[in-house]
TORKOL-4160 file (C-alpha; in steps of 0.2 Angstrom, whole numbers, padded with zeros to 4 digits, m for minus):
161
<pt num="1" X="0102" Y="0020" Z="m0003"/>
<pt num="2" X="0093" Y="0019" Z="0013"/>
<pt num="3" X="0078" Y="0008" Z="0017"/>
<pt num="4" X="0063" Y="0012" Z="0027"/>
<pt num="5" X="0051" Y="m0001" Z="0034"/>
<pt num="6" X="0033" Y="m0001" Z="0030"/>
<pt num="7" X="0025" Y="m0006" Z="0047"/>
<pt num="8" X="0007" Y="m0013" Z="0047"/>
<pt num="9" X="m0007" Y="m0003" Z="0056"/>
<pt num="10" X="m0019" Y="m0012" Z="0068"/>
<pt num="11" X="m0033" Y="m0010" Z="0055"/>
<pt num="12" X="m0022" Y="m0018" Z="0042"/>
<pt num="13" X="m0018" Y="m0033" Z="0053"/>
<pt num="14" X="m0036" Y="m0035" Z="0057"/>
<pt num="15" X="m0043" Y="m0034" Z="0039"/>
<pt num="16" X="m0029" Y="m0045" Z="0033"/>
<pt num="17" X="m0030" Y="m0059" Z="0046"/>
<pt num="18" X="m0049" Y="m0059" Z="0046"/>
<pt num="19" X="m0051" Y="m0060" Z="0027"/>
<pt num="20" X="m0037" Y="m0073" Z="0026"/>
<pt num="21" X="m0046" Y="m0084" Z="0039"/>
<pt num="22" X="m0063" Y="m0082" Z="0030"/>
<pt num="23" X="m0055" Y="m0087" Z="0013"/>
<pt num="24" X="m0046" Y="m0102" Z="0021"/>
<pt num="25" X="m0063" Y="m0107" Z="0029"/>
<pt num="26" X="m0072" Y="m0105" Z="0013"/>
<pt num="27" X="m0059" Y="m0115" Z="0003"/>
<pt num="28" X="m0060" Y="m0129" Z="0016"/>
<pt num="29" X="m0079" Y="m0129" Z="0016"/>
<pt num="30" X="m0079" Y="m0130" Z="m0003"/>
<pt num="31" X="m0064" Y="m0142" Z="m0005"/>
<pt num="32" X="m0071" Y="m0153" Z="0009"/>
<pt num="33" X="m0087" Y="m0156" Z="0000"/>
<pt num="34" X="m0098" Y="m0148" Z="0013"/>
<pt num="35" X="m0105" Y="m0138" Z="m0002"/>
<pt num="36" X="m0110" Y="m0146" Z="m0019"/>
<pt num="37" X="m0097" Y="m0137" Z="m0030"/>
<pt num="38" X="m0083" Y="m0144" Z="m0040"/>
<pt num="39" X="m0067" Y="m0145" Z="m0029"/>
<pt num="40" X="m0057" Y="m0134" Z="m0040"/>
<pt num="41" X="m0069" Y="m0119" Z="m0035"/>
<pt num="42" X="m0060" Y="m0120" Z="m0018"/>
<pt num="43" X="m0045" Y="m0113" Z="m0027"/>
<pt num="44" X="m0053" Y="m0096" Z="m0030"/>
<pt num="45" X="m0052" Y="m0090" Z="m0012"/>
<pt num="46" X="m0034" Y="m0096" Z="m0011"/>
<pt num="47" X="m0029" Y="m0087" Z="m0027"/>
<pt num="48" X="m0038" Y="m0071" Z="m0021"/>
<pt num="49" X="m0026" Y="m0071" Z="m0005"/>
<pt num="50" X="m0011" Y="m0075" Z="m0016"/>
<pt num="51" X="m0014" Y="m0061" Z="m0028"/>
<pt num="52" X="m0017" Y="m0049" Z="m0014"/>
<pt num="53" X="m0002" Y="m0054" Z="m0005"/>
<pt num="54" X="0009" Y="m0050" Z="m0020"/>
<pt num="55" X="0005" Y="m0032" Z="m0018"/>
<pt num="56" X="0011" Y="m0031" Z="0000"/>
<pt num="57" X="0021" Y="m0016" Z="0003"/>
<pt num="58" X="0037" Y="m0022" Z="0012"/>
<pt num="59" X="0048" Y="m0006" Z="0013"/>
<pt num="60" X="0053" Y="0010" Z="0004"/>
<pt num="61" X="0071" Y="0012" Z="m0002"/>
<pt num="62" X="0077" Y="0030" Z="m0005"/>
<pt num="63" X="0090" Y="0032" Z="m0019"/>
<pt num="64" X="0098" Y="0048" Z="m0027"/>
<pt num="65" X="0083" Y="0050" Z="m0039"/>
<pt num="66" X="0069" Y="0039" Z="m0034"/>
<pt num="67" X="0059" Y="0030" Z="m0020"/>
<pt num="68" X="0058" Y="0012" Z="m0023"/>
<pt num="69" X="0043" Y="0003" Z="m0016"/>
<pt num="70" X="0048" Y="m0015" Z="m0012"/>
<pt num="71" X="0033" Y="m0027" Z="m0015"/>
<pt num="72" X="0033" Y="m0046" Z="m0011"/>
<pt num="73" X="0041" Y="m0051" Z="m0028"/>
<pt num="74" X="0045" Y="m0035" Z="m0037"/>
<pt num="75" X="0049" Y="m0016" Z="m0035"/>
<pt num="76" X="0040" Y="m0001" Z="m0040"/>
<pt num="77" X="0051" Y="0014" Z="m0044"/>
<pt num="78" X="0044" Y="0031" Z="m0041"/>
<pt num="79" X="0056" Y="0044" Z="m0049"/>
<pt num="80" X="0058" Y="0060" Z="m0038"/>
<pt num="81" X="0060" Y="0071" Z="m0053"/>
<pt num="82" X="0047" Y="0085" Z="m0052"/>
<pt num="83" X="0044" Y="0083" Z="m0033"/>
<pt num="84" X="0036" Y="0099" Z="m0027"/>
<pt num="85" X="0034" Y="0096" Z="m0009"/>
<pt num="86" X="0032" Y="0082" Z="0004"/>
<pt num="87" X="0024" Y="0081" Z="0021"/>
<pt num="88" X="0018" Y="0070" Z="0034"/>
<pt num="89" X="m0001" Y="0070" Z="0037"/>
<pt num="90" X="m0009" Y="0056" Z="0048"/>
<pt num="91" X="m0026" Y="0061" Z="0042"/>
<pt num="92" X="m0021" Y="0061" Z="0023"/>
<pt num="93" X="m0031" Y="0045" Z="0018"/>
<pt num="94" X="m0047" Y="0050" Z="0029"/>
<pt num="95" X="m0063" Y="0049" Z="0019"/>
<pt num="96" X="m0054" Y="0043" Z="0004"/>
<pt num="97" X="m0063" Y="0034" Z="m0010"/>
<pt num="98" X="m0054" Y="0019" Z="m0018"/>
<pt num="99" X="m0056" Y="0021" Z="m0037"/>
<pt num="100" X="m0046" Y="0006" Z="m0041"/>
<pt num="101" X="m0035" Y="m0005" Z="m0030"/>
<pt num="102" X="m0034" Y="m0014" Z="m0013"/>
<pt num="103" X="m0042" Y="m0007" Z="0002"/>
<pt num="104" X="m0034" Y="m0017" Z="0016"/>
<pt num="105" X="m0029" Y="m0035" Z="0012"/>
<pt num="106" X="m0010" Y="m0034" Z="0015"/>
<pt num="107" X="m0009" Y="m0016" Z="0010"/>
<pt num="108" X="m0019" Y="0000" Z="0005"/>
<pt num="109" X="m0013" Y="0001" Z="m0013"/>
<pt num="110" X="m0020" Y="0008" Z="m0029"/>
<pt num="111" X="m0029" Y="0024" Z="m0035"/>
<pt num="112" X="m0038" Y="0034" Z="m0021"/>
<pt num="113" X="m0046" Y="0051" Z="m0020"/>
<pt num="114" X="m0052" Y="0063" Z="m0007"/>
<pt num="115" X="m0057" Y="0081" Z="m0005"/>
<pt num="116" X="m0041" Y="0086" Z="0003"/>
<pt num="117" X="m0028" Y="0078" Z="m0009"/>
<pt num="118" X="m0039" Y="0075" Z="m0025"/>
<pt num="119" X="m0034" Y="0059" Z="m0034"/>
<pt num="120" X="m0018" Y="0051" Z="m0028"/>
<pt num="121" X="m0009" Y="0034" Z="m0029"/>
<pt num="122" X="m0006" Y="0024" Z="m0013"/>
<pt num="123" X="0007" Y="0012" Z="m0007"/>
<pt num="124" X="0002" Y="0012" Z="0011"/>
<pt num="125" X="0003" Y="m0001" Z="0026"/>
<pt num="126" X="m0001" Y="0012" Z="0040"/>
<pt num="127" X="m0011" Y="0027" Z="0035"/>
<pt num="128" X="m0006" Y="0036" Z="0052"/>
<pt num="129" X="0012" Y="0037" Z="0045"/>
<pt num="130" X="0006" Y="0044" Z="0028"/>
<pt num="131" X="0019" Y="0054" Z="0018"/>
<pt num="132" X="0012" Y="0064" Z="0004"/>
<pt num="133" X="0024" Y="0067" Z="m0011"/>
<pt num="134" X="0017" Y="0081" Z="m0022"/>
<pt num="135" X="0023" Y="0081" Z="m0040"/>
<pt num="136" X="0011" Y="0095" Z="m0045"/>
<pt num="137" X="0001" Y="0085" Z="m0058"/>
<pt num="138" X="0000" Y="0070" Z="m0047"/>
<pt num="139" X="0002" Y="0064" Z="m0028"/>
<pt num="140" X="0008" Y="0048" Z="m0021"/>
<pt num="141" X="0006" Y="0043" Z="m0003"/>
<pt num="142" X="0018" Y="0031" Z="0006"/>
<pt num="143" X="0019" Y="0026" Z="0024"/>
<pt num="144" X="0037" Y="0024" Z="0031"/>
<pt num="145" X="0040" Y="0019" Z="0049"/>
<pt num="146" X="0049" Y="0036" Z="0052"/>
<pt num="147" X="0039" Y="0049" Z="0041"/>
<pt num="148" X="0050" Y="0064" Z="0046"/>
<pt num="149" X="0066" Y="0056" Z="0042"/>
<pt num="150" X="0060" Y="0049" Z="0026"/>
<pt num="151" X="0055" Y="0067" Z="0021"/>
<pt num="152" X="0072" Y="0073" Z="0025"/>
<pt num="153" X="0080" Y="0060" Z="0014"/>
<pt num="154" X="0069" Y="0063" Z="m0001"/>
<pt num="155" X="0071" Y="0082" Z="0000"/>
<pt num="156" X="0089" Y="0083" Z="0004"/>
<pt num="157" X="0100" Y="0091" Z="m0009"/>
<pt num="158" X="0085" Y="0091" Z="m0021"/>
<pt num="159" X="0078" Y="0108" Z="m0027"/>
<pt num="160" X="0060" Y="0107" Z="m0024"/>
<pt num="161" X="0047" Y="0115" Z="m0036"/>
């Protein structure tokens, strides 16, 4: 089993750091009594950050029959059975609409759609490194540090189609 890092893009760093700072400031303002709200309300912005952080994509592990997405506390297994093709496209997520998921706080994860790919599932930390895995009836987008090497590993000794 090999592991591929999931590096963060500059937009992800910016969105995550800015949103985190705003949530911490908001929690401080509420918790510090500057706003007339119960102190426990200050926990909401902090809980928001913690929940989003849990979905962080840390790495991708390639095994004989699956890609395993390493999150902060758990792993998501993506079986490779039925993989039709895989390719790298830095523009894959361009003009995508998020139908359900996270749009940039520690990751780009969830369900997305655009005209080029149609509906797809994303486990992405850097859209410029996007690798599309086409299973025919569904598509999954990931973003390993070395997209071409990742593609070689997931397609090696597997009949595609």
